[in-house]
C-alpha positions in Angstrom: 20.3 -4.3 -10.7 22.0 -3.4 -7.5 20.3 -0.5 -5.8 20.8 1.5 -2.7 17.7 3.2 -1.3 18.2 6.8 -0.1 15.8 9.6 0.6 15.9 13.3 -0.6 13.3 15.9 0.1 11.6 13.4 2.5 13.1 13.1 5.9 11.7 9.9 7.5 13.9 9.1 10.5 12.6 6.4 12.9 14.3 7.1 16.2 15.1 9.8 18.7 18.2 10.8 16.8 15.9 12.6 14.3 15.4 15.4 16.9 19.0 16.5 16.2 17.8 17.5 12.7 14.4 18.9 13.7 15.5 22.4 12.5 15.6 21.0 9.0 12.0 20.1 8.8 9.7 22.0 6.4 7.0 21.9 9.1 7.9 21.8 12.8 5.4 19.1 13.6 6.0 16.9 10.6 8.9 14.6 9.8 7.7 14.0 6.2 9.6 16.8 4.6 13.1 18.3 4.7 14.0 21.9 3.8 15.9 21.9 0.4 17.2 25.5 0.9 18.8 25.0 4.3 22.6 24.7 3.8 22.8 21.8 6.3 20.4 19.7 4.3 22.7 19.0 1.4 25.6 18.4 3.7 23.6 15.9 5.7 22.4 14.1 2.5 25.9 13.8 1.2 27.2 12.4 4.4 24.4 9.7 4.5 24.9 8.9 0.8 28.6 8.5 1.2 28.1 6.0 4.0 25.6 4.0 2.0 27.8 3.9 -1.1 30.8 2.8 1.1 28.7 0.1 2.7 27.7 -1.3 -0.7 30.8 -1.4 -2.9 30.1 -2.1 -6.6 26.7 -0.5 -6.4 25.6 0.7 -9.9 22.3 2.5 -9.0 21.4 4.9 -6.2 17.7 5.6 -5.6 17.6 9.1 -4.1 13.9 8.8 -3.2 12.0 12.1 -3.2 8.4 10.7 -3.6 5.4 12.4 -2.1 7.3 15.4 -0.7 4.1 17.3 -0.3 5.4 19.8 2.3 8.3 21.0 0.3 8.4 24.8 -0.1 6.3 25.5 3.0 8.9 26.7 5.5 9.7 30.5 5.7 13.1 30.0 4.1 11.6 28.1 1.1 8.7 30.5 0.8 11.2 33.3 0.2 12.9 31.3 -2.5 9.5 30.3 -4.1 8.6 34.0 -4.3 11.5 34.4 -6.7 10.7 31.4 -8.8 8.3 28.4 -8.3 7.9 25.2 -6.3 9.1 23.2 -9.3 12.3 25.2 -9.6 12.9 24.7 -5.8 12.5 21.0 -6.2 14.5 20.6 -9.4 17.3 22.9 -8.1 17.9 20.8 -5.0 17.5 17.5 -6.8 20.0 18.5 -9.5 22.6 19.1 -6.9 22.1 15.6 -5.5 22.1 14.1 -9.1 25.5 15.8 -9.8 26.9 14.6 -6.4 25.8 11.0 -7.0 27.0 11.0 -10.6 30.4 12.2 -9.4 30.6 9.2 -7.0 30.2 6.8 -10.0 26.6 5.7 -9.4 23.5 6.2 -11.6 20.9 8.3 -9.8 17.2 7.3 -9.8 14.3 9.2 -8.4 10.5 8.7 -8.0 8.9 10.3 -11.0 5.8 11.5 -9.2 7.7 14.6 -8.1 8.0 15.6 -11.8 4.2 16.0 -11.8 3.7 17.2 -8.3 1.0 16.5 -5.7 -1.3 19.4 -6.4 -4.9 20.3 -6.3 -6.0 20.6 -9.9 -4.8 19.6 -13.4 -3.9 23.1 -14.3 -1.5 23.4 -11.4 -0.1 20.0 -12.2 0.5 21.2 -15.8 2.3 24.3 -14.7 4.5 22.5 -12.2 5.3 19.7 -14.6 6.3 22.2 -17.3 8.9 23.7 -15.1 10.2 20.4 -13.7 10.5 18.8 -17.2 12.4 21.9 -18.3 14.9 22.1 -15.5 15.5 18.6 -14.1 18.7 16.8 -15.3 18.3 13.9 -17.7 21.1 12.2 -15.8 18.5 10.8 -13.4 16.5 7.7 -14.1 12.7 8.2 -13.6 11.2 5.6 -11.3 7.7 5.8 -12.7 5.1 4.3 -10.3 1.4 3.5 -11.2 -0.6 1.0 -9.2 -4.0 1.3 -10.8 -3.8 1.9 -14.6 -4.7 -1.2 -16.6 -4.3 0.3 -20.1 -4.2 3.6 -22.1 -7.9 4.2 -21.5 -7.8 4.0 -17.7 -9.4 7.3 -16.6 -7.4 9.8 -14.8 -7.3 9.4 -11.1 -9.1 12.0 -9.0 -6.0 12.4 -6.8 -2.4 13.1 -7.2 0.3 12.5 -8.3 -1.1 12.1 -11.9 -4.1 14.4 -11.6 -5.7 14.8 -15.1 -3.3 12.3 -16.7 -5.1 9.2 -18.1 -3.7 5.7 -18.4 0.1 5.5 -18.9 0.3 9.0 -20.4 2.7 9.9 -17.6 5.1 7.3 -19.0 4.9 8.7 -22.5 5.6 12.2 -21.2 8.7 11.0 -19.5 10.1 9.0 -22.4 9.2 11.7 -24.9 11.1 14.3 -22.8 14.2 12.2 -22.9 14.2 10.5 -19.5 15.3 6.9 -19.0 12.5 5.1 -17.2 12.1 2.1 -14.9 8.4 1.2 -14.3 7.0 0.4 -10.9 3.6 -1.5 -10.8 2.4 -3.0 -7.6 1.4 -6.5 -6.3 -0.1 -4.9 -3.2 -1.2 -1.3 -2.6 -3.2 0.2 0.2 -5.9 1.7 -2.0 -6.7 -1.1 -4.4 -9.0 -3.2 -2.2 -11.1 -3.3 0.9 -9.8 -3.8 4.4 -8.3 -7.3 5.0 -8.6 -8.0 1.2 -6.6 -8.0 -2.0 -7.8 -7.1 -5.5 -5.6 -9.6 -7.3 -7.3 -8.9 -10.6 -6.5 -5.2 -10.5 -2.8 -6.0 -9.6 -2.6 -8.6 -12.3 -3.9 -6.3 -15.0 -1.9 -3.3 -13.8 1.4 -5.4 -13.9 0.6 -6.9 -17.3 -0.4 -3.7 -19.0 2.4 -1.6 -17.5 5.1 -4.2 -18.5 3.7 -4.2 -22.0 3.9 -0.4 -22.3 7.4 -0.3 -20.8 8.6 -2.8 -23.4 6.9 -1.0 -26.2 8.7 2.3 -25.2 12.1 0.6 -24.8 12.4 1.4 -21.1 15.1 0.1 -18.9 13.0 -2.4 -17.0 10.4 -3.0 -14.3 10.4 -3.4 -10.5 7.4 -4.9 -8.8 6.5 -3.1 -5.6 4.9 -4.6 -2.5 3.6 -2.1 0.1 2.8 -4.2 3.2 0.0 -2.8 5.3 -0.1 -5.6 7.8 1.6 -5.3 11.2 4.9 -6.5 9.8 4.9 -3.7 7.3 3.6 -1.2 9.8 6.3 -1.9 12.3 8.3 0.9 10.7 5.3 3.3 11.2 4.9 2.2 14.8 8.5 3.2 15.6 7.9 6.8 14.4 7.9 9.3 17.2 6.2 12.5 16.3 7.1 15.8 17.8 4.3 15.4 20.3 5.5 11.9 21.1 2.1 10.3 20.7 2.0 6.5 21.3 2.6 4.2 18.4 -0.9 2.7 18.7 -2.3 6.1 17.6 -0.1 6.0 14.5 -1.3 2.5 13.7 -5.0 3.6 14.0 -4.4 6.0 11.1 -3.8 3.0 8.9 -6.6 0.9 10.4 -8.7 1.0 7.2 -5.7 0.0 5.0 -4.9 -3.2 6.8 -4.2 -6.0 4.2 -3.0 -9.6 4.2 0.8 -10.0 4.3 3.3 -11.2 1.8 2.2 -14.8 1.8 -1.1 -14.0 0.1 0.5 -12.2 -2.8 2.6 -14.8 -4.6 0.1 -15.0 -7.4 0.8 -11.4 -8.5 4.5 -11.4 -7.5 5.1 -14.3 -9.9 3.1 -12.5 -12.6 5.5 -9.5 -12.2 8.5 -11.8 -12.7 7.0 -13.4 -15.8 6.1 -10.1 -17.4 9.5 -8.6 -16.7 11.5 -11.7 -17.9 9.3 -13.1 -20.7 9.0 -11.7 -24.2 5.4 -12.9 -24.4 3.7 -13.5 -21.0 1.0 -16.1 -20.8 -2.7 -15.3 -21.1 -4.4 -15.3 -17.8 -6.0 -18.7 -18.3 -2.6 -20.2 -19.2 -0.9 -18.4 -16.3 -3.5 -19.6 -13.8 -2.8 -23.2 -14.9 1.0 -22.8 -14.8 0.9 -21.1 -11.3 -1.3 -23.8 -9.8 0.9 -26.5 -11.2 4.3 -24.9 -10.4 3.5 -23.2 -7.1 1.1 -25.6 -5.6 1.6 -28.8 -7.5 -2.2 -28.7 -8.0 -4.0 -30.4 -10.9 -6.6 -27.6 -11.3 -7.0 -23.8 -10.9 -9.1 -23.7 -7.7 -6.7 -21.4 -6.0 -6.4 -18.8 -8.8 -10.2 -19.0 -9.3 -10.8 -18.3 -5.6 -8.4 -15.3 -5.7 -10.4 -13.9 -8.6 -13.7 -14.3 -6.8 -12.3 -12.7 -3.7 -10.9 -9.7 -5.7 -13.7 -7.3 -5.0 -13.0 -3.7 -6.2 -12.9 -1.1 -3.6 -15.8 1.4 -3.6 -14.0 4.7 -4.1 -14.4 7.7 -6.4 -10.6 8.3 -6.3 -9.8 5.7 -9.0 -13.1 5.8 -10.9 -13.2 2.1 -10.7 -15.8 -0.5 -11.8 -19.4 -0.1 -10.8 -20.4 -0.8 -7.2 -21.0 -4.4 -6.4 -24.1 -5.1 -4.2 -23.2 -6.4 -0.7 -25.3 -9.6 -1.3 -23.2 -10.4 -4.4 -19.9 -9.7 -2.6 -20.9 -12.2 0.1 -21.9 -14.8 -2.4 -18.5 -14.4 -4.1 -16.6 -14.7 -0.9 -18.5 -17.9 0.1 -17.7 -19.5 -3.3 -14.0 -18.3 -2.9 -13.7 -20.0 0.5 -15.1 -23.2 -0.9 -12.6 -23.2 -3.7 -9.8 -22.4 -1.2 -10.7 -25.6 0.7 -10.7 -27.6 -2.5 -7.3 -26.1 -3.4 -5.9 -27.0 0.0 -6.9 -30.6 -0.4 -5.4 -30.9 -3.9 -2.2 -29.0 -3.3 1.0 -31.0 -2.9 2.9 -28.0 -1.6 2.2 -24.4 -0.6 -0.7 -25.4 1.6 0.2 -22.7 4.2 -0.2 -20.1 1.4 -3.7 -21.4 0.6 -4.7 -21.6 4.3 -3.4 -18.0 4.8 -5.4 -16.7 1.8 -8.6 -18.5 2.9 -8.2 -17.1 6.4 -8.5 -13.6 5.0 -11.4 -14.5 2.7 -13.3 -15.7 5.9 -12.2 -12.6 7.8 -13.5 -10.3 5.1 -16.8 -12.2 5.0 -17.1 -12.0 8.8 -16.3 -8.2 8.7 -19.2 -7.7 6.3 -21.6 -9.5 8.5 -20.3 -7.6 11.6 -20.6 -4.3 9.8 -24.2 -5.0 8.8 -25.0 -5.8 12.5 -23.1 -2.8 13.8 -24.6 -0.3 11.3 -28.1 -1.3 12.5 -27.4 -0.7 16.2 -29.3 2.1 17.9 -27.4 5.3 18.6 -28.0 4.7 22.3 -24.7 3.8 24.0 -25.7 0.3 25.0 -29.0 -0.5 23.4 -31.3 -3.4 24.5 -31.3 -6.1 21.8 -34.2 -8.3 20.8 -33.8 -12.0 21.3 -33.1 -12.5 17.6 -30.5 -9.7 17.6 -28.9 -11.1 20.7 -28.6 -14.5 19.1 -27.0 -13.0 16.1 -24.5 -11.0 18.3 -23.6 -14.2 20.1 -23.1 -16.0 16.8 -20.8 -13.2 15.5 -18.8 -13.1 18.8 -18.3 -16.9 18.5 -17.2 -16.5 14.9 -14.8 -13.7 15.8 -13.3 -15.8 18.6 -12.8 -18.8 16.2 -11.2 -16.6 13.5 -8.9 -15.1 16.1 -7.8 -18.6 17.1 -7.3 -19.6 13.4 -5.4 -16.4 12.8 -3.0 -17.1 15.6 -2.5 -20.7 14.4 -2.1 -20.0 10.7 -0.1 -16.7 11.1 2.5 -18.3 13.3 3.1 -21.0 10.7 3.8 -18.4 8.1 5.5 -15.6 10.0 6.4 -17.3 13.3 5.3 -15.0 16.1 6.7 -11.7 14.7 4.3 -8.9 15.6 1.5 -11.5 16.2 -0.1 -9.6 19.1 -0.1 -6.3 17.1 -1.7 -8.2 14.1 -4.4 -9.5 16.4 -5.0 -6.1 17.9 -5.4 -4.2 14.6 -7.7 -6.9 13.2 -9.9 -8.0 16.1 -9.5 -5.9 19.2 -12.1 -3.2 18.4 -14.8 -5.7 17.4 -14.0 -7.8 20.5 -14.3 -4.8 22.8 -17.7 -3.7 21.5 -19.1 -7.3 21.4 -18.0 -7.8 25.0 -19.6 -4.5 26.1 -22.9 -5.3 24.3 -23.1 -8.8 25.8 -22.3 -7.5 29.2 -25.0 -4.8 28.9 -27.6 -7.4 27.8 -26.7 -9.7 30.7 -26.8 -6.8 33.2 -30.2 -5.7 31.8 -31.5 -9.3 32.2 -30.2 -9.5 35.7 -31.9 -6.3 36.7 -35.1 -7.6 35.2 -34.9 -10.8 37.2 -34.1 -8.8 40.4 -37.1 -6.7 39.9 -39.4 -9.7 39.6 -38.1 -11.2 42.8 
């Protein structure tokens, strides 16, 4: 499938030229939405689409984007239009114009399916919006249906949009029953499926496997695996955004601090699973797949690496996805210690792909260290720079030494995998805040001890 990526409804420019189109924003201080009722919007979109199509001769599909356009309908011009109809009719009317334009250029339009359900506050609002969208949207568009958490028909409804009140893969059945052609989009990596600096490989494995099975059962067009990088490489795009107030990129990065994940190199296990599920009539069982992956990717005689990934796949504690029951911190740490031991075994037995194993083990160790640091930090006195007992001071010195060692390992291993691209930014978002506080605490303890010695003399 040859595909050109475009964007409609969303306006996400990444440089100063975006200011020339600031008057098209739904909200003056937000670049995340473009006004669908302004006459210049469609002209701009057609111009950009023509350039993309010309640059990619022979293109069969054009992805017009449109996902998570949460601000659509909020500008004064759109509010007047909504007063005569609904938000869904506003979205479908503009999108239908783009669909007709693209079809007239000989490409098959595709759009993110979440905007058929909306990003609304309650299931009733979702139902009303979806009713109008399903009634009015052209069937000439292919629905790009994304779901990064469902693992079967009984997966509870998420407590957040876009599929509020819709359990499992019911969104897929609604699309196919309504006559839409569908391509499914599971995910090998998503920001909300695991803790910071971690990956829930098991959730991704089950999501990919179950989604692919349902897509085949319903005769859909196919599946595309998504990878949403939340390391510094992936966030370079975000860092280049200049908001209306021209805040520095570091502030933008801080918004995503809690979503920082390992990069692409740690995700081959689930990326390969997506390929197998998309291309095989009968994908292997997990046990068989683990053996095949270890043999083919690493040249390893055992499944130490997949076993380590499973142990390190600790579900995130969030009500948003109504996930598995909370795992005690003690058990999490036990699992991570075992995972790291298995990673070392896998490294020794692998005949190839050792950098991947070392990279994965690095993040297991970082995750374990962050748990230890958080436990220490959470017990600190609310006083700005508290005086620590000798035992707590020794623990602080130990944690600071571990952080320094991890930082060194990170630089060494990261540069083998990614060269030096965004290295300093990677180090900053992962270690700088901890380093700063540790140095301040150690300085305060030394200063307090020096004052005490001075008083005695």
